[in-house]
Structures are given as structure tokens and as C-alpha cells.
C-alpha distance (Angstrom), angle and dihedral (degrees) to the residues before:
residue distance angle dihedral
M1 . . .
P2 3.80 . .
V3 3.78 114.2 .
D4 3.81 91.8 -131.6
A5 3.81 91.2 61.5
I6 3.78 89.4 57.5
A7 3.81 90.1 47.5
V8 3.80 89.0 52.0
L9 3.81 90.8 52.7
A10 3.80 93.1 44.7
E11 3.81 89.5 76.0
P12 3.84 108.1 91.1
T13 3.81 94.1 -149.2
R14 3.80 91.1 55.9
R15 3.80 90.2 51.2
R16 3.81 89.2 51.1
I17 3.81 89.8 51.8
L18 3.80 90.6 49.7
D19 3.82 90.1 48.8
E20 3.81 90.0 54.0
L21 3.81 92.4 46.8
R22 3.80 89.6 49.5
L23 3.79 87.2 63.8
A24 3.81 97.0 44.1
D25 3.78 142.9 -19.2
S26 3.79 108.0 -95.5
S27 3.77 143.6 -171.1
V28 3.80 121.8 -124.8
G29 3.80 89.0 -104.5
Q30 3.79 92.4 53.5
L31 3.80 90.6 49.5
V32 3.81 90.7 48.5
D33 3.81 89.3 55.0
K34 3.81 95.5 43.6
L35 3.79 94.4 46.9
A36 3.82 97.2 36.4
M37 3.80 90.6 -131.7
S38 3.78 134.9 129.2
Q39 3.79 119.5 -89.2
P40 3.84 93.2 -119.2
A41 3.82 91.4 52.8
V42 3.81 93.3 49.3
S43 3.81 91.1 45.5
K44 3.81 91.0 50.8
H45 3.80 91.9 53.4
L46 3.81 92.5 44.1
K47 3.80 89.2 53.6
V48 3.81 90.7 54.6
L49 3.81 91.3 46.7
R50 3.81 91.4 47.7
E51 3.81 93.3 48.7
A52 3.82 89.7 49.9
G53 3.82 90.1 50.6
F54 3.81 97.0 -115.8
V55 3.81 94.4 118.0
T56 3.77 138.0 26.2
S57 3.76 129.7 -162.1
R58 3.76 134.8 -146.0
T59 3.76 130.5 -171.4
A60 3.80 119.0 -113.2
A61 3.79 113.0 177.3
Q62 3.81 102.6 -49.6
Q63 3.79 96.7 -24.2
R64 3.76 134.7 88.3
I65 3.78 110.7 -133.9
Y66 3.80 115.6 -155.2
S67 3.78 125.8 -151.7
L68 3.78 137.0 172.6
E69 3.77 120.9 -93.1
P70 3.83 111.5 -145.3
G71 3.82 99.2 -151.3
P72 3.81 99.7 81.5
F73 3.80 90.9 44.2
R74 3.81 90.1 53.8
A75 3.81 89.2 50.5
L76 3.80 90.3 50.0
D77 3.80 90.8 48.2
A78 3.82 90.9 50.4
W79 3.79 90.9 49.0
L80 3.82 91.4 50.6
A81 3.83 95.4 45.6
P82 3.84 97.3 87.4
Y83 3.80 90.5 49.6
R84 3.81 91.5 51.0
R85 3.82 89.8 50.3
M86 3.80 91.1 49.1
W87 3.81 92.5 51.1
A88 3.80 91.9 44.1
R89 3.82 89.4 55.9
H90 3.80 91.7 48.9
L91 3.79 93.0 47.2
N92 3.81 91.7 46.9
A93 3.80 89.8 51.4
L94 3.80 90.5 49.5
E95 3.80 90.6 49.3
R96 3.82 91.2 51.4
H97 3.79 90.8 47.9
L98 3.80 92.4 50.5
E99 3.81 91.8 47.7
E100 3.81 90.7 52.2
S101 3.81 92.8 50.8
């Protein structure tokens, strides 16, 4: 998992944008309304997300419609997998210990 992808996701506004795009593809204007932010601020964050590969855009009439790109999320999931396994082992061991007590 590249460090810059984690830095991209560390920004709360970018996570909010991704949460909105998870629900539906959206134009910049729709995101501005949903997030109650200025258009330049939303556009700045979308640029960072696009450059990191988290979102793509397509043109529809005179709007750019943004959608999620699954690749970086798969990479993040793969990077997190060993940590989930480690915690699952620890939690399973705790559960066994508590059942034995």
C-alpha cells in the first residue's frame, strides 16, 4: 500500500467525498451541496483523489460526473488483510481464554 494513498485518505474532507460517491456518482455541484463546501475546495480535493486513482470523472453534457475507482480500495484492503488476521487471532485467543475462565 503506497504511503501517499494513506496520506490522501487521512484528509477528512476527502473521506467525506468518498462516502458520498459510495452512495452515488455525483457532479461537483452535487458534492458542493451535499458537503456544504465551496466549489473550489471540493474541486481541489477531487483533483487529489483523481490523481491518486480513487475517483474518475466522465463528461455528461456540461458536467463532470465523479465516481469511485475500485483499484486503490482493493490495494488498501490487501494491505490491511494481515492486520485483520492478526487481530482476529488475538480476539479468538481472548474469547477462548474468557470461555475457559
